[in-house]
C-alpha positions as CSV (number, residue, x, y, z in Angstrom):
1,X,0.0,0.0,0.0
2,X,2.9,2.4,0.8
3,X,4.3,1.8,-2.7
4,X,1.0,2.4,-4.4
5,X,0.4,5.6,-2.3
6,X,3.9,6.8,-3.2
7,X,3.3,6.2,-6.9
8,X,0.0,8.1,-6.7
9,X,1.8,11.0,-5.1
10,X,4.5,11.0,-7.7
11,X,2.0,11.0,-10.5
12,X,-0.1,13.6,-8.8
13,X,2.8,16.0,-8.4
14,X,4.0,15.4,-12.0
15,X,0.5,16.1,-13.5
16,X,-0.1,19.1,-11.2
17,X,3.1,20.7,-12.3
18,X,2.3,20.1,-16.0
19,X,-1.1,21.6,-15.5
20,X,0.2,24.5,-13.5
21,X,2.3,25.9,-16.4
22,X,0.1,24.9,-19.4
23,X,2.0,27.1,-21.9
24,X,5.2,25.3,-21.1
25,X,3.5,22.0,-21.4
26,X,1.9,22.9,-24.7
27,X,5.2,24.1,-26.1
28,X,6.9,20.9,-25.0
29,X,4.3,18.8,-26.7
30,X,4.6,20.8,-29.9
31,X,8.4,20.4,-29.7
32,X,8.2,16.7,-29.4
33,X,5.6,16.6,-32.2
34,X,8.0,18.5,-34.5
35,X,10.8,16.0,-33.7
36,X,8.4,13.1,-34.6
37,X,7.5,14.9,-37.9
38,X,11.1,15.2,-38.8
39,X,11.4,11.4,-38.7
40,X,8.0,10.4,-40.2
41,X,8.0,12.9,-43.2
42,X,11.6,12.5,-44.2
43,X,11.4,8.8,-43.8
44,X,8.2,8.7,-45.7
45,X,9.8,10.5,-48.7
46,X,12.6,8.0,-48.8
47,X,10.3,5.0,-48.7
48,X,8.0,6.6,-51.2
49,X,10.7,7.1,-53.9
50,X,11.6,3.4,-53.9
51,X,8.0,2.1,-53.6
52,X,6.7,4.4,-56.3
53,X,9.5,3.3,-58.7
54,X,8.7,-0.4,-58.1
55,X,5.0,0.2,-58.7
56,X,5.6,2.1,-61.9
57,X,7.7,-0.8,-63.3
58,X,5.2,-3.4,-62.1
59,X,2.3,-1.4,-63.7
60,X,4.1,-1.4,-67.0
61,X,3.1,-5.0,-67.6
62,X,6.6,-5.8,-68.7
63,X,9.1,-8.3,-67.3
64,X,12.4,-7.3,-68.9
65,X,14.0,-4.1,-70.1
66,X,16.6,-4.2,-72.9
67,X,18.8,-1.1,-73.3
68,X,22.0,-0.2,-75.1
69,X,23.3,1.8,-72.2
70,X,22.0,4.9,-70.4
71,X,20.1,7.4,-72.5
72,X,22.2,10.5,-72.9
73,X,21.1,14.1,-73.2
74,X,22.5,15.8,-76.3
75,X,21.8,19.5,-76.2
76,X,21.7,21.1,-79.6
77,X,20.6,18.0,-81.4
78,X,17.1,17.2,-82.7
79,X,15.2,15.5,-80.0
80,X,17.9,16.2,-77.4
81,X,18.0,12.5,-76.4
82,X,20.8,10.3,-77.7
83,X,19.0,6.9,-77.8
84,X,21.6,4.2,-77.7
85,X,19.6,1.2,-79.0
86,X,20.2,0.9,-82.7
87,X,18.1,-1.2,-85.2
88,X,15.4,-1.3,-82.5
89,X,12.7,-3.0,-84.6
90,X,15.1,-5.8,-85.8
91,X,16.4,-6.5,-82.3
92,X,12.8,-6.6,-80.9
93,X,11.7,-9.0,-83.6
94,X,14.6,-11.3,-82.9
95,X,13.8,-11.3,-79.2
96,X,10.1,-11.9,-79.9
97,X,10.9,-15.0,-81.9
98,X,12.0,-16.8,-78.8
99,X,9.6,-19.3,-77.4
100,X,9.9,-18.0,-73.8
101,X,9.0,-14.4,-74.9
102,X,5.4,-13.3,-75.5
103,X,6.1,-9.8,-76.8
104,X,9.0,-7.4,-77.3
105,X,8.2,-3.7,-77.9
106,X,10.8,-1.0,-78.8
107,X,10.1,2.5,-77.3
108,X,11.8,5.8,-77.7
109,X,11.8,9.1,-75.9
110,X,12.6,12.4,-77.6
111,X,12.0,16.1,-76.9
112,X,9.5,17.5,-79.4
113,X,7.9,20.8,-80.2
114,X,4.1,20.8,-79.8
115,X,1.6,23.5,-80.8
116,X,-2.1,23.8,-81.5
117,X,-1.8,26.6,-84.1
118,X,1.7,26.3,-85.5
119,X,2.9,29.6,-83.8
120,X,2.9,29.1,-80.1
121,X,5.2,26.2,-79.1
122,X,5.6,24.0,-76.0
123,X,8.5,21.6,-75.5
124,X,7.3,18.2,-74.3
125,X,8.6,14.7,-74.1
126,X,7.6,12.6,-77.2
127,X,7.1,8.9,-76.6
128,X,7.3,6.4,-79.5
129,X,5.3,3.4,-78.4
130,X,2.3,1.3,-79.6
131,X,0.0,2.7,-77.0
132,X,-2.2,-0.4,-77.4
133,X,-3.1,-3.3,-75.1
134,X,-4.0,-3.9,-71.5
135,X,-0.9,-2.1,-70.1
136,X,-2.1,1.2,-71.5
137,X,-4.8,2.9,-69.5
138,X,-7.1,5.1,-71.6
139,X,-9.2,7.6,-69.6
140,X,-10.8,9.3,-72.5
141,X,-11.1,8.4,-76.2
142,X,-9.5,5.3,-77.6
143,X,-6.1,3.7,-78.0
144,X,-4.4,3.8,-81.4
145,X,-6.8,2.7,-84.0
146,X,-4.0,1.5,-86.4
147,X,-0.8,-0.4,-86.0
148,X,2.6,1.1,-86.9
149,X,2.1,0.8,-90.6
150,X,4.6,3.6,-91.4
151,X,7.6,1.4,-90.5
152,X,6.8,-0.9,-93.5
153,X,9.5,-3.5,-92.7
154,X,12.2,-0.9,-92.3
155,X,11.5,1.1,-95.4
156,X,9.5,3.9,-93.5
157,X,7.4,4.2,-96.7
158,X,4.1,3.3,-95.2
159,X,1.4,5.9,-94.6
160,X,1.6,7.8,-91.3
161,X,-1.4,7.4,-89.1
162,X,-0.9,10.8,-87.5
163,X,-2.5,9.6,-84.3
164,X,-1.4,10.9,-81.0
165,X,-2.3,10.1,-77.4
166,X,-1.8,12.8,-74.7
167,X,-1.9,12.9,-70.9
168,X,-4.1,15.1,-68.8
169,X,-1.4,17.7,-68.1
170,X,-0.7,18.1,-71.8
171,X,-4.4,18.5,-72.4
172,X,-4.6,21.3,-69.8
173,X,-1.4,22.9,-71.0
174,X,-2.6,23.1,-74.6
175,X,-6.3,23.3,-73.8
176,X,-7.2,20.4,-76.2
177,X,-9.2,17.2,-76.0
178,X,-10.0,14.1,-78.0
179,X,-10.7,15.0,-81.6
180,X,-8.5,18.1,-81.7
181,X,-5.3,18.3,-83.7
182,X,-1.8,19.3,-82.7
183,X,1.5,19.8,-84.5
184,X,4.4,17.6,-83.3
185,X,8.0,17.4,-84.5
186,X,11.6,17.4,-83.5
187,X,12.1,20.8,-85.1
188,X,9.5,23.6,-85.6
189,X,9.7,23.1,-89.4
190,X,9.1,19.4,-89.0
191,X,6.3,20.0,-86.5
192,X,4.5,22.4,-88.9
193,X,4.6,19.7,-91.5
194,X,3.1,17.0,-89.3
195,X,-0.3,17.5,-87.7
196,X,-1.6,14.7,-85.4
197,X,-5.2,14.0,-84.3
198,X,-5.7,13.3,-80.6
199,X,-7.4,10.0,-80.3
200,X,-7.1,9.4,-76.6
201,X,-6.0,10.6,-73.2
202,X,-3.8,8.3,-71.1
203,X,-1.8,8.8,-67.9
204,X,0.3,5.7,-68.6
205,X,3.4,7.2,-70.1
206,X,3.4,10.5,-68.2
207,X,3.0,8.6,-64.9
208,X,6.0,6.5,-65.8
209,X,8.1,9.5,-67.0
210,X,6.8,12.0,-64.4
211,X,6.3,14.7,-67.0
212,X,3.8,15.9,-69.6
213,X,4.1,13.9,-72.8
214,X,2.6,13.1,-76.2
215,X,2.7,9.5,-77.6
216,X,2.8,8.5,-81.2
217,X,3.9,5.4,-83.1
218,X,7.6,4.7,-82.8
219,X,8.3,5.0,-86.6
220,X,6.4,8.3,-86.7
221,X,8.4,9.7,-83.8
222,X,11.6,8.6,-85.6
223,X,10.3,10.3,-88.8
224,X,9.5,13.6,-87.2
225,X,12.8,13.7,-85.3
226,X,15.1,12.4,-88.1
227,X,16.2,9.1,-86.6
228,X,14.8,6.7,-89.2
229,X,18.3,5.9,-90.7
230,X,19.5,4.2,-87.6
231,X,16.2,3.0,-86.2
232,X,17.1,4.3,-82.7
233,X,15.1,3.6,-79.6
234,X,15.6,4.1,-75.9
235,X,14.7,0.6,-74.8
236,X,12.8,-2.6,-75.6
237,X,10.2,-3.8,-73.2
238,X,9.8,-7.6,-73.0
239,X,7.0,-9.7,-71.6
240,X,8.0,-13.4,-71.0
241,X,5.8,-16.4,-71.4
242,X,3.7,-17.6,-68.5
243,X,5.6,-19.8,-66.0
244,X,9.0,-18.6,-67.3
245,X,11.6,-17.0,-65.1
246,X,12.3,-13.4,-66.2
247,X,15.9,-13.6,-64.8
248,X,16.6,-16.8,-66.8
249,X,15.2,-15.3,-70.0
250,X,17.3,-12.1,-69.4
251,X,20.5,-14.2,-69.1
252,X,19.7,-16.0,-72.4
253,X,18.8,-12.7,-74.2
254,X,22.1,-11.1,-73.1
255,X,24.1,-14.1,-74.3
256,X,22.4,-13.7,-77.8
257,X,22.8,-9.9,-77.7
258,X,26.0,-9.2,-75.7
259,X,26.1,-5.5,-76.7
260,X,22.8,-4.8,-74.8
261,X,21.9,-4.8,-71.1
262,X,18.8,-6.9,-70.1
263,X,17.3,-6.2,-66.7
264,X,14.4,-7.4,-64.7
265,X,12.0,-4.8,-63.2
266,X,13.9,-4.6,-59.9
267,X,17.3,-4.5,-61.7
268,X,16.1,-1.7,-63.9
269,X,14.8,0.2,-60.9
270,X,18.1,-0.3,-59.1
271,X,20.0,0.9,-62.2
272,X,17.8,4.0,-62.4
273,X,18.4,4.7,-58.7
274,X,22.2,4.2,-59.1
275,X,22.3,6.9,-61.7
276,X,20.7,9.2,-59.1
277,X,23.4,8.4,-56.5
278,X,24.0,12.0,-55.5
279,X,20.3,12.6,-55.1
280,X,19.8,9.4,-53.1
281,X,22.8,10.2,-50.9
282,X,21.4,13.6,-50.2
283,X,18.0,12.1,-49.4
284,X,19.5,9.5,-47.1
285,X,21.6,12.1,-45.4
286,X,18.4,14.1,-44.8
287,X,16.7,11.1,-43.2
288,X,19.6,10.5,-40.9
289,X,19.8,14.2,-40.0
290,X,16.1,14.2,-39.4
291,X,16.3,11.2,-37.0
292,X,19.3,12.7,-35.2
293,X,17.6,16.1,-35.1
294,X,14.5,14.6,-33.6
295,X,16.5,12.8,-30.9
296,X,18.5,15.8,-30.1
297,X,15.5,18.2,-30.0
298,X,13.5,15.8,-27.8
299,X,16.3,15.3,-25.3
300,X,17.2,18.9,-25.2
301,X,13.6,19.9,-24.8
302,X,13.1,17.5,-21.8
303,X,16.2,18.9,-20.2
304,X,14.9,22.4,-20.6
305,X,11.5,21.5,-19.2
306,X,13.0,19.9,-16.1
307,X,15.5,22.7,-15.6
308,X,12.7,25.3,-15.6
309,X,11.2,23.4,-12.6
310,X,14.4,23.4,-10.6
311,X,12.9,25.7,-7.9
312,X,9.9,23.4,-7.4
313,X,12.2,20.4,-7.2
314,X,14.4,22.2,-4.7
315,X,11.4,23.1,-2.6
316,X,10.2,19.5,-2.6
317,X,13.7,18.3,-1.6
318,X,13.8,20.9,1.2
319,X,10.5,19.4,2.5
320,X,12.1,16.0,2.7
321,X,11.2,14.4,-0.6
322,X,13.6,11.6,-1.6
323,X,15.8,11.8,-4.7
324,X,14.0,8.8,-6.2
325,X,10.7,10.7,-5.8
326,X,12.0,13.7,-7.7
327,X,13.3,11.5,-10.4
328,X,10.0,9.6,-10.5
329,X,8.2,12.9,-11.0
330,X,10.5,13.8,-13.9
331,X,10.0,10.4,-15.5
332,X,6.2,10.6,-15.3
333,X,6.3,14.1,-16.9
334,X,8.6,12.9,-19.6
335,X,6.3,9.9,-20.3
336,X,3.3,12.2,-20.5
337,X,5.0,14.8,-22.7
338,X,6.6,12.1,-24.9
339,X,3.3,10.3,-25.4
340,X,1.3,13.4,-26.1
341,X,4.0,14.8,-28.5
342,X,4.2,11.4,-30.3
343,X,0.5,11.1,-30.8
344,X,0.2,14.7,-32.0
345,X,3.2,14.2,-34.3
346,X,1.7,11.1,-35.8
347,X,-1.7,12.7,-36.1
348,X,-0.2,15.7,-37.9
349,X,1.8,13.4,-40.2
350,X,-1.3,12.1,-42.0
351,X,-2.7,15.4,-43.3
352,X,0.8,16.7,-44.1
353,X,1.5,13.6,-46.1
354,X,-1.7,14.2,-48.1
355,X,-0.7,17.8,-48.7
356,X,2.8,16.8,-49.8
357,X,1.5,14.2,-52.2
358,X,-0.9,16.7,-53.8
359,X,2.1,19.1,-54.3
360,X,4.3,16.3,-55.6
361,X,1.6,15.2,-58.0
362,X,1.2,18.7,-59.3
363,X,5.0,19.2,-59.8
364,X,6.3,15.8,-60.9
365,X,3.2,13.9,-61.8
366,X,3.6,11.0,-59.4
367,X,0.9,10.1,-56.9
368,X,1.6,9.0,-53.3
369,X,5.3,9.9,-53.4
370,X,5.4,10.1,-49.6
371,X,4.5,6.8,-47.9
372,X,4.0,6.4,-44.1
373,X,3.5,2.7,-43.2
374,X,2.4,1.9,-39.7
375,X,5.9,0.9,-38.6
376,X,7.2,4.3,-39.6
377,X,4.5,6.0,-37.6
378,X,5.4,3.7,-34.7
379,X,9.1,4.6,-35.1
380,X,8.1,8.3,-34.6
381,X,6.4,7.5,-31.3
382,X,9.2,5.1,-30.4
383,X,11.7,8.0,-30.6
384,X,9.5,10.5,-28.7
385,X,8.9,8.4,-25.6
386,X,12.2,6.8,-24.8
387,X,14.3,9.9,-25.7
388,X,12.0,12.0,-23.5
389,X,12.6,9.6,-20.7
390,X,16.3,9.5,-21.1
391,X,16.7,13.3,-21.5
392,X,14.5,14.2,-18.6
393,X,16.0,11.4,-16.5
394,X,19.5,12.9,-16.9
395,X,18.2,16.4,-16.1
396,X,16.2,15.1,-13.1
397,X,19.3,13.4,-11.7
398,X,21.3,16.6,-11.9
399,X,18.6,18.6,-10.3
400,X,18.0,16.0,-7.6
401,X,21.7,16.1,-6.7
402,X,21.5,19.9,-6.1
403,X,21.2,21.2,-2.6
404,X,17.9,22.9,-1.7
405,X,19.8,26.1,-1.1
406,X,21.3,26.3,-4.6
407,X,18.0,25.4,-6.2
408,X,16.0,28.0,-4.3
409,X,18.4,30.9,-5.1
């Protein structure tokens, strides 16, 4: 009974002191909440980057990615992209002839000029792709009505379909919709000579690229950007046969085409992230700094809260309170402040994540870039409570060791 009575007294003293100075208590809770937010938001960004990348590759409906090396930026050239995969159609056909491959599709990316009237121009990413099949999501209009007939077995003598699919950002930028026509080309003169009809609106390619885009048949993109002579593409996407190991197929394709790199979805994502090593290192550093800052802020805050109560603790000690009682009061306060701050921080994380995702979607076109799984939210609370206890415990021990005379001065 004496132990229970003593615990009640410790809790009562701790809560009464927190209630006595409500402003100090409120600021302490806010400080802990900010420390939690530094962990959950920065950690959520890091997780979101990786998970978003994995989802984009999985949503593509492809198993393998064949490239001739990284796509280079070539300022001053038509299209500005130096696509490294040569004879793309022939390579894709040879890959598709394999029994363990269902389909192999060459794709290219180029910078193109786009206009609705031939006078006011926007620079967008042009995608050369079939834009047909279950992997392409059409939100308005239709997919391409015709196949890539312009290629004509490598002669590029077939009729151009002049079909184009745009994304919603391009539609808003140009103020166009299905049925309208736009000019597209690698140069302004080429664009003025090639008018395309918008047959559909799709988020598929802009979601993958993270930018506004226009999609036409590969041979037609090559035609309007002047790359038909070498049949260049950025990559070839491959879907393997059901029940076949993508990794095994990748090894066999590489042995047949040693000059090309063949990667699975995860390997392609890893390669993409490796090319952003500086960005990832900066992001990782921010996460580490955020965690350290959260720990330091919480500990320092608890020390400050306890130090501001040194006169009250000195008075309690002068009245005969034990050192263990004073430390108990400090620990209870730390637990209450850490818990409240952790809960407030986690509660504030959710709407802030929604806001950041809206901003990120508007800027880069990716949805749900910031991810906060339950374990990350738990980590925020896990930092708040124990660090609060450690910080206030150390401060409480220092104050408890002071003489009442020094504390009351």
